[in-house]
TILO-193169 format. One line per 8 residues: number of its first residue (from 1); their letters; for each residue x, y, z of N, C-alpha, C. Coordinates in steps of 0.1 Angstrom, whole numbers. Layout:
// residues N
NUM) A) X,Y,Z,X,Y,Z,X,Y,Z; ...
This chain:
// residues 199
1) XXXXXXXX) -142,38,-77,-147,37,-66,-143,58,-62; -153,63,-56,-154,78,-52,-140,80,-41; -134,81,-42,-120,85,-29,-127,97,-22; -132,106,-26,-135,115,-13,-146,111,-7; -159,100,-9,-163,92,-1,-160,89,11; -148,85,11,-136,75,18,-132,82,27; -127,98,27,-120,110,35,-126,110,47; -123,109,55,-134,110,69,-128,120,79
9) XXXXXXXX) -121,136,69,-121,148,79,-128,156,66; -137,158,68,-148,170,58,-143,183,58; -138,187,72,-129,197,69,-124,205,64; -114,194,58,-101,193,50,-99,190,40; -110,193,31,-114,193,18,-100,200,9; -92,206,13,-84,210,7,-74,203,10; -70,193,14,-58,186,20,-60,175,11; -72,168,11,-77,160,3,-75,161,-6
17) XXXXXXXX) -75,174,-16,-73,177,-33,-57,174,-29; -49,185,-25,-32,182,-23,-29,165,-28; -38,153,-18,-38,142,-18,-37,136,-31; -54,137,-35,-58,131,-50,-51,137,-60; -45,149,-59,-38,157,-70,-21,151,-67; -18,145,-58,-3,138,-62,-7,123,-65; -17,118,-64,-17,103,-65,-19,103,-79; -25,111,-84,-29,119,-102,-14,121,-111
25) XXXXXXXX) -7,124,-101,8,128,-110,11,121,-122; 15,124,-133,15,116,-146,26,108,-145; 36,108,-136,46,99,-136,45,85,-128; 34,92,-123,29,73,-113,29,63,-128; 28,54,-121,21,42,-131,10,30,-121; 17,28,-113,13,17,-105,6,24,-94; 15,30,-82,10,41,-70,6,55,-71; -12,52,-77,-18,60,-84,-31,58,-79
33) XXXXXXXX) -39,65,-78,-53,67,-78,-63,50,-75; -57,46,-89,-63,31,-89,-58,25,-72; -47,28,-70,-39,14,-62,-46,24,-52; -49,35,-45,-54,40,-31,-68,34,-33; -78,37,-41,-87,30,-40,-89,13,-41; -82,8,-45,-78,-5,-41,-74,-9,-24; -67,-2,-24,-64,-2,-5,-77,1,1; -82,10,-6,-95,11,8,-107,4,8
41) XXXXXXXX) -107,-5,-5,-116,-14,-7,-112,-26,4; -99,-28,-1,-98,-43,7,-95,-38,24; -95,-32,31,-96,-21,40,-109,-27,45; -120,-21,32,-135,-20,38,-136,-39,36; -130,-46,30,-135,-58,33,-128,-70,44; -114,-62,48,-112,-70,58,-122,-62,72; -131,-51,72,-138,-50,85,-148,-53,82; -152,-58,74,-166,-64,65,-167,-81,70
49) XXXXXXXX) -155,-84,67,-151,-102,74,-145,-102,90; -143,-91,96,-146,-94,112,-131,-86,118; -123,-83,115,-110,-73,115,-114,-64,126; -109,-60,137,-114,-55,144,-99,-42,144; -102,-29,140,-92,-22,144,-98,-4,140; -91,3,143,-97,20,140,-97,23,130; -108,23,125,-109,31,110,-105,43,103; -104,53,113,-103,64,113,-86,65,109
57) XXXXXXXX) -76,58,117,-68,57,112,-60,55,101; -65,40,106,-58,31,92,-65,38,76; -78,44,77,-81,49,63,-77,63,59; -69,73,70,-60,78,68,-48,76,65; -41,69,69,-29,64,69,-27,55,55; -35,53,51,-41,48,33,-38,58,29; -50,65,29,-50,80,23,-29,88,20; -25,84,30,-12,93,33,2,81,24
65) XXXXXXXX) -4,71,26,8,56,27,17,62,12; 15,61,1,19,65,-9,19,81,-14; 17,85,-9,14,107,-11,21,113,-17; 34,105,-13,49,112,-17,52,94,-26; 56,94,-36,60,83,-46,69,90,-59; 82,87,-60,90,92,-64,100,79,-68; 98,68,-65,110,55,-66,119,56,-54; 123,69,-49,137,70,-37,128,58,-23
73) XXXXXXXX) 142,57,-21,137,48,-6,132,52,7; 129,65,0,126,72,17,111,77,17; 107,72,4,89,82,-1,80,74,15; 81,66,18,73,65,34,72,73,46; 89,75,41,93,86,57,84,99,52; 85,103,38,86,120,37,67,119,37; 60,107,30,48,106,31,42,107,47; 50,98,54,44,102,70,50,116,77
81) XXXXXXXX) 59,122,71,60,133,77,52,144,68; 49,139,59,38,150,51,21,151,61; 18,138,66,4,132,72,9,144,86; 21,142,93,23,145,102,21,165,108; 27,169,97,25,180,95,10,185,92; 4,177,81,-5,179,74,-24,181,84; -18,171,91,-30,166,101,-31,173,118; -18,180,121,-18,185,133,-26,195,140
89) XXXXXXXX) -35,201,125,-44,211,133,-54,202,131; -62,193,128,-72,187,126,-73,176,136; -65,169,138,-65,157,155,-60,157,166; -60,152,175,-51,150,186,-34,145,183; -25,148,190,-12,143,188,-9,131,187; -18,124,192,-16,108,195,-24,105,178; -35,107,180,-37,102,164,-31,103,157; -26,117,156,-14,118,143,-2,111,143
97) XXXXXXXX) 1,109,151,13,101,157,8,81,152; -3,82,155,-7,67,151,-5,67,135; -13,74,130,-13,74,111,2,77,105; 11,80,117,23,87,106,30,72,108; 28,64,123,35,54,124,29,43,114; 17,34,107,14,34,105,14,35,86; 22,42,82,25,52,68,38,46,71; 45,44,83,59,41,81,58,25,78
105) XXXXXXXX) 47,19,84,51,4,88,52,0,69; 45,8,59,42,0,42,55,-1,39; 68,7,45,78,1,37,89,-13,38; 77,-15,55,84,-30,55,72,-42,53; 59,-41,58,44,-44,58,53,-59,68; 52,-51,77,58,-64,89,52,-58,107; 38,-60,105,36,-56,117,36,-68,129; 34,-62,142,34,-73,153,21,-79,153
113) XXXXXXXX) 20,-89,157,9,-95,159,-1,-86,164; 3,-82,179,-5,-71,183,-13,-58,176; -4,-57,166,-11,-39,158,-20,-42,150; -32,-42,151,-42,-41,146,-46,-34,131; -40,-24,135,-46,-14,125,-32,-16,114; -20,-22,122,-7,-20,111,-10,-36,103; -16,-42,108,-18,-57,103,-29,-50,87; -41,-49,89,-58,-44,84,-42,-34,69
121) XXXXXXXX) -35,-27,77,-33,-15,61,-20,-21,52; -12,-34,60,-5,-36,55,-6,-45,48; -16,-58,49,-23,-64,36,-34,-61,30; -43,-50,31,-44,-40,20,-34,-34,12; -24,-31,14,-15,-24,1,-9,-37,0; -6,-50,7,-5,-62,2,-11,-70,-13; -25,-67,-10,-36,-76,-19,-36,-77,-31; -29,-68,-40,-27,-67,-54,-22,-83,-55
129) XXXXXXXX) -11,-86,-46,-8,-98,-53,-13,-110,-53; -26,-104,-48,-34,-117,-49,-48,-116,-58; -43,-112,-64,-50,-101,-78,-54,-114,-85; -64,-111,-93,-67,-117,-109,-58,-122,-116; -54,-130,-126,-44,-129,-135,-39,-116,-143; -52,-113,-152,-49,-101,-155,-44,-88,-150; -56,-85,-140,-47,-76,-131,-31,-74,-119; -27,-85,-119,-16,-88,-118,-7,-86,-128
137) XXXXXXXX) -11,-90,-141,3,-86,-147,-1,-74,-154; -12,-65,-150,-14,-48,-151,0,-44,-143; -2,-51,-129,6,-45,-119,20,-47,-123; 23,-58,-125,40,-59,-129,44,-51,-141; 36,-50,-151,37,-39,-160,43,-24,-155; 33,-23,-146,31,-6,-138,44,-3,-133; 49,-12,-123,57,-16,-114,72,-15,-128; 71,-21,-133,81,-22,-146,83,-3,-152
145) XXXXXXXX) 72,2,-148,73,19,-155,79,25,-154; 75,20,-134,80,35,-123,94,34,-121; 98,18,-126,117,21,-127,124,21,-138; 116,32,-151,116,35,-159,132,38,-163; 140,40,-151,154,47,-155,166,35,-151; 156,26,-147,168,9,-148,169,6,-161; 177,-5,-162,179,-12,-172,173,-17,-170; 167,-33,-180,164,-42,-179,170,-52,-172
153) XXXXXXXX) 183,-52,-172,191,-61,-163,185,-56,-147; 192,-46,-145,193,-40,-133,178,-41,-126; 164,-38,-133,150,-42,-130,156,-59,-130; 153,-65,-136,156,-82,-139,160,-83,-123; 173,-77,-119,180,-83,-106,175,-75,-95; 170,-63,-90,159,-57,-76,148,-63,-80; 138,-69,-91,125,-69,-87,127,-85,-84; 138,-95,-85,139,-111,-84,139,-109,-72
161) XXXXXXXX) 150,-100,-63,154,-98,-49,139,-94,-40; 130,-88,-46,119,-81,-41,113,-98,-40; 109,-102,-51,101,-114,-48,106,-124,-38; 123,-131,-42,125,-135,-32,120,-135,-23; 125,-121,-11,122,-117,-1,103,-120,1; 101,-118,-8,85,-122,1,81,-137,-2; 83,-144,-13,86,-158,-4,87,-164,2; 99,-162,6,107,-163,19,99,-160,30
169) XXXXXXXX) 88,-154,34,82,-155,43,77,-160,49; 74,-169,59,65,-176,64,50,-177,64; 44,-159,61,33,-160,54,34,-141,49; 29,-141,38,27,-125,33,13,-117,37; 5,-125,45,-4,-118,47,0,-117,70; -13,-108,77,-7,-110,84,-24,-107,93; -34,-108,87,-46,-112,91,-56,-125,89; -58,-132,98,-64,-144,96,-69,-142,82
177) XXXXXXXX) -83,-138,75,-90,-134,69,-81,-136,52; -68,-126,53,-60,-128,42,-52,-139,42; -49,-147,53,-42,-155,48,-48,-167,39; -60,-165,44,-72,-182,40,-74,-173,23; -77,-164,25,-85,-160,14,-75,-149,-3; -59,-148,2,-52,-143,-6,-37,-149,-6; -35,-155,-2,-23,-163,4,-17,-170,-8; -26,-180,-10,-23,-188,-20,-26,-185,-36
185) XXXXXXXX) -32,-177,-40,-31,-161,-48,-19,-157,-54; -14,-156,-41,-5,-143,-41,5,-153,-45; 10,-164,-37,21,-168,-37,23,-177,-55; 9,-177,-59,9,-187,-72,16,-172,-82; 15,-159,-79,19,-148,-89,27,-145,-93; 31,-142,-76,47,-142,-78,55,-153,-79; 54,-166,-80,60,-177,-85,57,-179,-101; 46,-173,-110,46,-165,-124,56,-160,-125
193) XXXXXXX) 54,-146,-116,65,-136,-126,77,-141,-124; 83,-151,-110,95,-153,-111,103,-155,-124; 88,-168,-128,94,-172,-138,97,-166,-155; 94,-155,-151,96,-144,-161,111,-137,-165; 107,-137,-150,122,-123,-145,140,-139,-146; 140,-147,-149,148,-156,-154,161,-156,-156; 169,-152,-156,181,-149,-168,181,-157,-177
């Protein structure tokens, strides 16, 4: 995917360059430019399948949602803060506030039923869970690499907790299309990974 083609602010080319440089940092394994491209592709897929949402705010939130990523717990907050600071000279304050809200939502992936943009962004971000088996395996391996500072046991316990939390949700996805098209595959992938994490 040509990421610059999806950037909706042509007058802010320097900002786009900074964001793409952040996603290209060599320390990243999963949360990289490929992940950003996949999220943008899924957003487009959801739009084509009839989901109604504001493309400007959701697209910009996608660009910023992992703009800061270093394995620390407040990465989403710092990404949202960057969006607030970087976009205030380009967009109205209420639009910037919505973009930052959407970025913060990617920490929990728990949008309200009426939150159309939040549902689309959350589903697009989680769509990796429903990937074909080979891509899911790559995803799981790169997540492990991003947490290379943890011992195997520390990672196993923490990852299992994350996956168990996902499986406990009534639905992993929020939009009707994603629930129909992605839910079963995602649960199968998670269950298979859980088996590899058994003590």
